Each structure stands twice: as C-alpha cells, then as structure tokens.
C-alpha positions as CSV (number, residue, x, y, z in Angstrom):
1,M,-38.9,-1.8,-15.7
2,D,-35.4,-3.4,-14.3
3,L,-32.4,-1.3,-15.7
4,L,-30.1,-4.9,-16.0
5,T,-33.3,-5.8,-18.8
6,V,-32.6,-2.9,-19.8
7,F,-29.2,-2.7,-20.4
8,N,-29.2,-6.1,-21.1
9,L,-26.1,-7.0,-19.3
10,S,-25.7,-10.9,-19.6
11,S,-24.5,-10.2,-23.2
12,F,-23.6,-6.6,-23.3
13,S,-25.4,-6.2,-26.7
14,R,-27.1,-2.5,-27.4
15,P,-30.5,-1.8,-26.4
16,L,-32.9,-0.1,-28.8
17,Q,-32.6,3.8,-28.5
18,S,-36.6,4.1,-27.8
19,T,-35.7,1.9,-25.1
20,L,-33.1,4.3,-23.6
21,D,-35.5,7.1,-24.3
22,V,-38.6,6.2,-22.2
23,V,-35.7,5.0,-19.2
24,A,-34.7,8.6,-19.6
25,K,-38.0,9.6,-19.6
26,F,-38.9,8.1,-16.5
27,C,-35.8,9.6,-15.0
28,G,-36.7,12.6,-15.6
29,F,-34.7,13.3,-18.7
30,L,-35.7,14.7,-22.1
31,N,-34.2,11.3,-23.6
32,F,-31.3,9.3,-23.2
33,D,-28.9,11.6,-25.2
34,H,-30.4,14.5,-22.8
35,Y,-29.4,12.0,-19.9
36,V,-25.4,11.7,-21.5
37,D,-24.9,14.9,-21.6
38,T,-25.9,16.1,-18.3
39,F,-24.1,13.6,-16.2
40,E,-20.8,12.5,-18.4
41,K,-19.7,16.0,-20.2
42,S,-18.6,16.6,-16.1
43,H,-15.9,14.3,-17.2
44,E,-12.9,15.1,-19.0
45,L,-11.4,11.9,-20.6
46,N,-8.0,11.7,-22.1
47,S,-7.2,9.1,-24.7
48,F,-6.2,6.4,-22.0
49,N,-9.6,6.5,-20.5
50,L,-11.4,7.1,-23.7
51,Q,-9.5,4.0,-24.7
52,L,-11.1,2.7,-21.1
53,L,-15.0,3.5,-21.8
54,V,-14.5,1.5,-25.2
55,N,-13.2,-1.6,-24.0
56,S,-14.6,-1.9,-20.5
57,G,-18.2,-3.5,-19.8
58,N,-17.9,-1.1,-16.6
59,A,-18.8,1.6,-18.5
60,K,-22.4,0.2,-19.5
61,I,-22.7,-0.9,-15.9
62,E,-22.4,2.5,-14.5
63,S,-24.0,4.2,-16.7
64,A,-27.1,1.5,-15.5
65,L,-26.1,2.1,-12.2
66,R,-26.5,5.9,-12.1
67,L,-30.2,5.8,-13.9
68,A,-30.5,3.4,-10.5
69,F,-29.3,5.4,-8.6
70,Q,-31.3,8.3,-10.1
71,T,-34.5,6.1,-9.2
72,L,-33.6,4.8,-6.1
73,D,-34.3,1.1,-7.7
74,Q,-32.9,-1.0,-5.1
75,S,-32.9,-4.7,-6.7
76,S,-31.2,-3.0,-9.9
77,I,-28.5,-1.1,-7.5
78,H,-27.0,-4.5,-6.0
79,Q,-27.6,-6.0,-9.2
80,L,-25.6,-4.0,-11.0
81,I,-22.4,-3.7,-8.4
82,E,-22.5,-7.5,-8.8
83,H,-21.7,-7.4,-12.2
84,F,-18.6,-4.6,-12.2
85,E,-15.5,-6.1,-13.6
86,E,-12.4,-5.1,-11.2
87,D,-10.4,-3.0,-13.6
88,P,-6.9,-1.3,-12.2
89,F,-8.4,1.9,-11.0
90,N,-11.7,0.8,-10.4
91,L,-12.5,3.8,-12.8
92,W,-15.9,3.2,-12.5
93,L,-16.8,2.7,-8.9
94,Q,-14.9,5.6,-8.1
95,N,-16.5,7.9,-10.9
96,S,-20.2,5.9,-9.5
97,A,-19.0,7.3,-6.1
98,G,-18.4,10.8,-6.9
99,F,-22.1,10.7,-8.5
100,L,-23.3,9.6,-5.5
101,Y,-22.6,12.2,-3.6
102,S,-23.9,14.8,-6.4
103,F,-27.2,14.5,-5.0
104,E,-29.1,16.2,-2.7
105,P,-28.2,14.7,1.3
106,S,-31.6,13.3,2.5
107,K,-31.3,11.2,-1.1
108,R,-27.4,10.8,-0.4
109,L,-28.5,9.4,3.0
110,K,-31.5,6.9,1.1
111,L,-28.4,5.7,-1.0
112,L,-25.9,4.9,1.6
113,D,-28.5,2.8,3.2
114,I,-29.8,0.7,0.6
115,L,-25.2,0.3,-0.8
116,A,-25.4,-0.7,3.3
117,H,-26.9,-4.0,3.2
118,S,-24.8,-5.9,0.4
119,N,-21.5,-6.9,0.9
120,L,-20.0,-5.5,-2.5
121,G,-22.0,-2.1,-1.6
122,R,-20.1,-2.1,1.8
123,K,-17.2,-2.9,0.4
124,Y,-17.2,-0.3,-2.6
125,F,-19.2,2.6,-1.7
126,Y,-17.7,2.7,2.3
127,D,-14.8,0.8,2.5
128,Y,-12.6,1.8,-0.9
129,Y,-14.8,4.8,-2.0
130,V,-15.1,6.6,1.5
131,N,-16.3,10.7,1.5
132,E,-12.6,12.2,2.7
133,N,-14.6,15.7,2.7
134,D,-18.1,13.9,4.6
135,P,-20.6,16.3,3.2
136,D,-22.9,17.6,5.8
137,G,-21.8,14.8,7.9
138,S,-23.5,12.2,5.6
139,F,-21.1,9.6,5.4
140,S,-20.3,9.9,9.3
141,F,-23.8,9.4,10.0
142,A,-24.0,6.4,7.7
143,L,-21.7,5.0,9.1
144,E,-22.6,4.4,12.5
145,A,-26.3,4.7,11.2
146,F,-26.0,2.0,8.2
147,Y,-22.6,0.7,7.7
148,L,-22.3,-0.9,11.6
149,K,-25.7,-2.4,11.8
150,N,-25.0,-4.6,8.5
151,S,-21.7,-5.2,8.6
152,S,-20.2,-8.4,10.4
153,D,-16.1,-6.8,9.7
154,K,-14.7,-6.9,13.1
155,N,-13.1,-4.2,11.8
156,A,-16.1,-2.0,11.0
157,E,-16.5,-0.2,14.6
158,L,-12.4,1.0,14.6
159,F,-12.9,2.0,11.0
160,T,-16.2,4.1,11.7
161,L,-14.6,5.9,15.2
162,V,-11.1,6.4,13.5
163,F,-13.1,8.0,10.2
164,Q,-15.7,10.5,12.5
165,T,-12.5,11.3,15.1
166,I,-10.2,12.2,12.3
167,Q,-12.7,14.6,10.4
168,Q,-13.3,16.0,14.1
169,I,-9.6,16.7,14.4
170,Y,-9.5,18.7,10.9
171,K,-12.6,20.4,11.3
172,G,-11.5,21.6,15.0
173,A,-13.8,20.0,17.0
174,S,-13.6,18.6,20.2
175,C,-12.3,14.8,20.1
176,N,-15.2,12.5,23.1
177,P,-12.3,10.7,25.0
178,K,-14.5,7.9,25.5
179,S,-14.1,7.1,21.1
180,I,-10.0,7.7,22.1
181,N,-9.9,5.1,24.1
182,R,-12.7,2.9,22.2
183,I,-9.8,3.2,19.2
184,K,-6.8,2.3,21.4
185,A,-8.9,-1.0,22.3
186,L,-9.7,-2.1,19.5
187,K,-6.3,-1.5,17.8
188,Y,-4.9,-3.8,20.4
189,E,-7.5,-6.4,19.4
190,N,-7.0,-6.4,15.7
191,P,-3.4,-6.8,14.5
192,I,-2.2,-4.2,12.0
193,D,-1.4,-6.8,9.6
194,E,-5.6,-7.8,9.3
195,L,-6.5,-4.3,9.1
196,G,-6.1,-3.5,5.2
197,F,-3.7,-0.8,4.1
198,H,-6.4,2.3,4.1
199,L,-7.5,1.3,7.9
200,A,-3.9,0.9,8.7
201,S,-2.9,4.1,7.7
202,R,-5.9,6.1,9.5
203,L,-5.0,4.2,12.6
204,K,-1.4,5.4,11.7
205,E,-2.6,8.9,11.2
206,I,-4.8,9.0,14.4
207,D,-1.9,7.4,16.1
208,I,0.2,10.7,15.1
209,L,-2.6,13.0,16.1
210,I,-3.0,12.3,19.7
211,N,0.4,11.1,20.4
212,Q,2.5,13.4,19.1
213,P,6.4,12.3,19.4
214,K,8.2,14.4,22.1
215,N,11.9,13.9,21.2
216,N,14.2,13.1,18.5
217,A,14.0,9.3,19.7
218,E,11.0,8.8,19.2
219,F,10.5,11.1,16.0
220,L,13.2,7.6,15.0
221,K,11.4,4.9,15.9
222,L,8.3,6.2,14.5
223,I,9.9,6.5,11.2
224,D,11.4,3.7,11.3
225,S,8.0,2.1,11.2
226,I,6.5,4.2,8.8
227,L,9.1,3.1,6.9
228,L,8.8,-0.5,7.4
229,E,4.9,-0.9,6.8
230,A,5.5,1.2,3.7
231,H,8.2,-1.6,2.0
232,K,5.3,-3.7,2.1
233,L,3.5,-1.4,0.1
234,S,2.4,-1.2,-3.8
235,L,2.8,2.8,-5.2
236,F,-0.7,3.0,-4.7
237,E,-1.0,1.8,-1.3
238,K,2.0,3.7,-0.2
239,T,1.1,6.8,-1.3
240,W,-2.2,7.1,0.3
241,Y,-0.1,6.1,3.5
242,F,2.1,8.8,3.2
243,A,-0.7,11.3,2.5
244,R,-2.1,10.5,5.2
245,I,1.0,10.2,7.2
246,L,2.2,14.0,5.9
247,R,-1.5,15.6,6.7
248,A,-1.2,14.5,10.3
249,F,1.9,16.5,10.8
250,S,1.2,19.4,8.6
251,F,-1.7,20.0,11.4
252,L,0.8,19.6,13.9
253,H,3.5,22.2,12.1
254,E,5.7,19.6,12.4
255,I,6.0,18.3,8.3
256,N,9.0,20.4,8.0
257,K,10.3,18.5,11.1
258,I,9.7,14.9,9.5
259,L,10.8,16.0,6.4
260,D,14.2,17.0,8.0
261,F,14.8,12.9,7.9
262,D,16.6,12.2,4.7
263,E,15.4,8.9,4.9
264,F,12.1,9.4,4.7
265,R,12.1,12.2,3.2
266,I,13.7,10.2,-0.4
267,E,10.9,7.7,-0.3
268,L,8.4,10.3,-0.2
269,E,10.5,11.9,-2.8
270,K,10.2,8.5,-5.0
271,C,7.0,8.7,-4.6
272,F,6.0,11.9,-5.7
273,F,8.7,11.6,-8.9
274,Y,7.5,8.5,-9.8
275,Q,3.9,9.8,-10.5
276,A,4.6,13.9,-11.0
277,N,3.2,13.7,-14.4
278,A,0.4,12.2,-13.3
279,I,-0.9,14.0,-10.2
280,N,-4.7,13.4,-10.4
281,Y,-5.8,11.6,-6.9
282,P,-5.8,13.5,-3.9
283,P,-3.0,11.4,-1.7
284,A,-0.5,12.0,-4.7
285,M,-1.5,16.1,-4.2
286,I,-0.8,16.3,-1.0
287,I,2.6,14.6,-1.1
288,Q,3.1,17.1,-4.0
289,T,1.8,20.0,-1.8
290,C,3.8,19.2,1.5
291,L,7.0,18.5,-0.6
292,H,6.5,22.0,-2.2
293,A,6.2,23.8,0.6
294,Y,8.9,22.2,2.5
295,W,10.9,23.1,-0.6
296,A,9.9,26.6,0.0
297,N,9.8,26.9,3.2
298,K,13.5,25.5,3.0
299,R,14.3,27.9,0.5
300,I,15.4,24.5,-1.7
301,E,16.2,25.4,-5.5
302,H,14.3,22.5,-7.5
303,E,12.7,22.3,-11.2
304,H,9.7,20.7,-10.5
305,F,6.6,22.4,-11.2
306,F,3.2,22.9,-9.1
307,V,0.9,20.5,-11.3
308,M,-3.1,19.8,-10.8
309,H,-4.3,17.4,-13.4
310,H,-8.0,17.5,-13.5
311,P,-8.8,14.6,-10.8
312,L,-10.4,11.9,-12.9
313,M,-10.3,9.8,-9.1
314,A,-10.6,12.8,-7.1
315,Q,-12.3,10.1,-4.5
316,N,-14.9,12.9,-3.4
317,E,-12.0,15.4,-2.5
318,E,-13.0,18.4,-4.5
319,N,-13.1,20.7,-1.6
320,S,-9.6,19.3,-0.8
321,I,-8.5,19.4,-3.9
322,K,-9.6,23.6,-4.2
323,V,-7.4,24.2,-1.0
324,M,-4.8,22.3,-1.9
325,E,-5.0,24.1,-5.9
326,A,-5.4,27.7,-4.0
327,F,-2.2,27.0,-1.9
328,G,-0.1,26.2,-4.9
329,I,-0.9,29.6,-6.7
330,A,-0.8,31.5,-3.6
331,L,2.4,29.7,-3.5
332,Y,4.1,30.4,-6.6
333,D,2.5,33.4,-8.7
334,K,2.2,35.4,-5.2
335,T,1.1,38.4,-7.7
336,L,-2.1,36.6,-9.3
337,I,-3.3,36.6,-5.7
338,G,-1.2,38.1,-3.2
339,K,-2.5,39.0,0.7
340,S,-5.5,38.3,0.4
341,I,-5.2,34.3,0.2
342,K,-2.8,34.3,2.9
343,R,-5.4,36.4,4.9
344,N,-8.1,34.2,4.0
345,L,-6.7,30.8,3.4
346,P,-7.2,29.6,7.3
347,L,-11.0,30.6,7.2
348,V,-11.5,28.5,4.2
349,L,-9.2,25.5,5.7
350,K,-12.0,25.4,8.7
351,S,-15.2,25.9,6.3
352,N,-13.6,22.9,4.2
353,G,-12.6,20.2,6.9
354,V,-8.8,20.6,6.3
355,L,-6.9,22.0,9.7
356,W,-4.0,20.0,8.9
357,M,-2.7,22.3,6.0
358,N,-2.3,24.7,8.8
359,G,1.1,23.6,9.1
360,L,1.9,24.4,5.0
361,L,1.4,28.4,5.5
362,P,4.9,28.9,6.8
363,A,5.6,28.7,3.2
364,F,4.1,31.4,2.4
365,N,6.6,33.7,4.3
366,N,9.8,32.7,2.5
C-alpha cells in the first residue's frame, strides 16, 4: 500500500482510523495510537513547536515518512521528501533525520543508501542534517559508499574527505596524508563563495587543525579572515561557523588565546547573548560551553548561567550534548559531581569522538 495514498497528502484530509491501524499493524505496532505513543512521546514539544505541529502539513508528511522508513518503502520515501514544505527551522526534516539514526546499523545503512539516490534525499539527509557523532562510523561509510556515487556535485568529494578527516582527528585516530593533500587540491579548485556555509566552515575548521597559527601575526590574519567571512552570514549560519572554529581551537588547547582577541570574543558573545534563552541546538551549545570555560579559566565574574534546554534540533549530536552537559555541571556544581567526572571525562571525550573538548578541561582548575 502506498503511504502517500494512505495519508492522502494531496489534500491533507485525515484518513480513516481503520486505515491507519492497518498500516501501523503492518509495520509491527498494535495500532496507530501505539505507533504515535512509541515515536512521538520522545519529542517534548514546547508551545511554539506544538503550534507548528498543528499548523504545518509537514507534520503529516513526517509521520508518513517514518512509516516509510520503518518498512524500507523506497518509492514512498522519495515521493514524501518531495512534499516537504520549507519552514524556518526545517523542524520536520531534523526530526526525521534523528529518527533515521534510531535504527540498528544495518537498517540505517539501507536507508542511507535509499536516500542517496535522490537529489532531495542527499540534500536533507547528507548535506543539511549530517550526523556529527557518526555512530558506528555509519555516516562516514555511507558518504563514500552511497553519497559520492550518486552525487554530481563537484564538492561532494571535498565534503566527504573533510567530514571523515575531522571525525578521525576528534576520535584521536591518525589522518591519511593523501586525504589531506587531496583536500588542499580540491579546496584550491573550489572558491570559498561556491561552497556554502556548512562546507566553508568545515574547511576553516580543518585548516586550523592542520595549519595551527604559529605566532601573533598569523593569529591576527586568521581572525581577520574569520570575521570577514562571518560578516556575510545569517545568525544561524554564523553560529555553526563560530562553533566549528571553536572546536578546532579547543582541540589545540588554544581556546583562551583565540578568545583573548577582543574583536573575535565580542562577536562570539553577541552571537551567544542573542540566543542565551534558547540554547537548544549543538552549535549554540558549543559556543556557550567555550565562553563559560573561558570565563571560568580567566576568573571573570558574570551573571550568565550554564543552561541546557531540551535539544529540539539536536542534529543527531546526542553524545556531544551529553558531554557538554556533564562539563557544565562539573564546572559549576563541583560539589555534586566533584573529582570523579574530572578524572573520567577525558575517557568519555575520546569514546564519544569529541576530543576537541580536551582544551576546555583547564577551566576545572579554577
């Protein structure tokens, strides 16, 4: 049965309850209500997102797409993605991307293979909503096995190499020198203004990791280029851009040095303060974590609490978020967790592929 027909997406009219129950039973649930309970309760929606749920046709498409994922219904998956309506945060697509990674590895790979065979499948589930934690290495594998073979984008190889290399660095693994040389060659062939902010920010991140600035003059030159590029970006894009740069400097144990440059820190604080009441997606959490570590290390008094809101748009970075939350608790409530987390956190960072946080640990000493 075609899920598009079941959900009648052309008119968005509500299908019969009996039809929903039949489809849900086919997918292994007791009935449709059981399906809703299983996959909807995990999303704690605030009033704003509840309003989106009621008003947006994307909610119904997301539910249908989840059923298509559950049954590996390739035809419906591609057709449903075509029906997504753009909204300010692409909330439905992010929810769907998160749901994709709830499957066991073999089924996840089958779905990533299916998604790689359409332009929008690659756009939404590779280019936009990549899995930064790369569980079981499945996303790195899918990029090479499925994405590259089906994408005609000239930047696809560059994106794949950069993503895989950064993953290796933050997991403490050795980088392939051939990959580094190939990244440099492809970067030269692809002007920065043709790359898009996600890939451009990743290139800036890996450039810092590989070519660490050696002196004050190189730091100033780098900061000038960062601020110049960031000036062209929206707040959302700038948040991602700054977060990736901070990850690189934290990995190099240079977070205090880069934040000592007033012009850069002021721009970073503006980005943080504007979103301080809604720290609910990974790059904003990274900025918050780095600023709090800097303030603690410098013993700067401030009135800003370390806040971890429910990550409605977690971009599949559950591991990173848990580690940042643990860091925040250990930094500001040492009586609760104390020395144990300070002793164990380095092992947690390595096991979760977020060794970039090592550069924040000196803040525990203040």
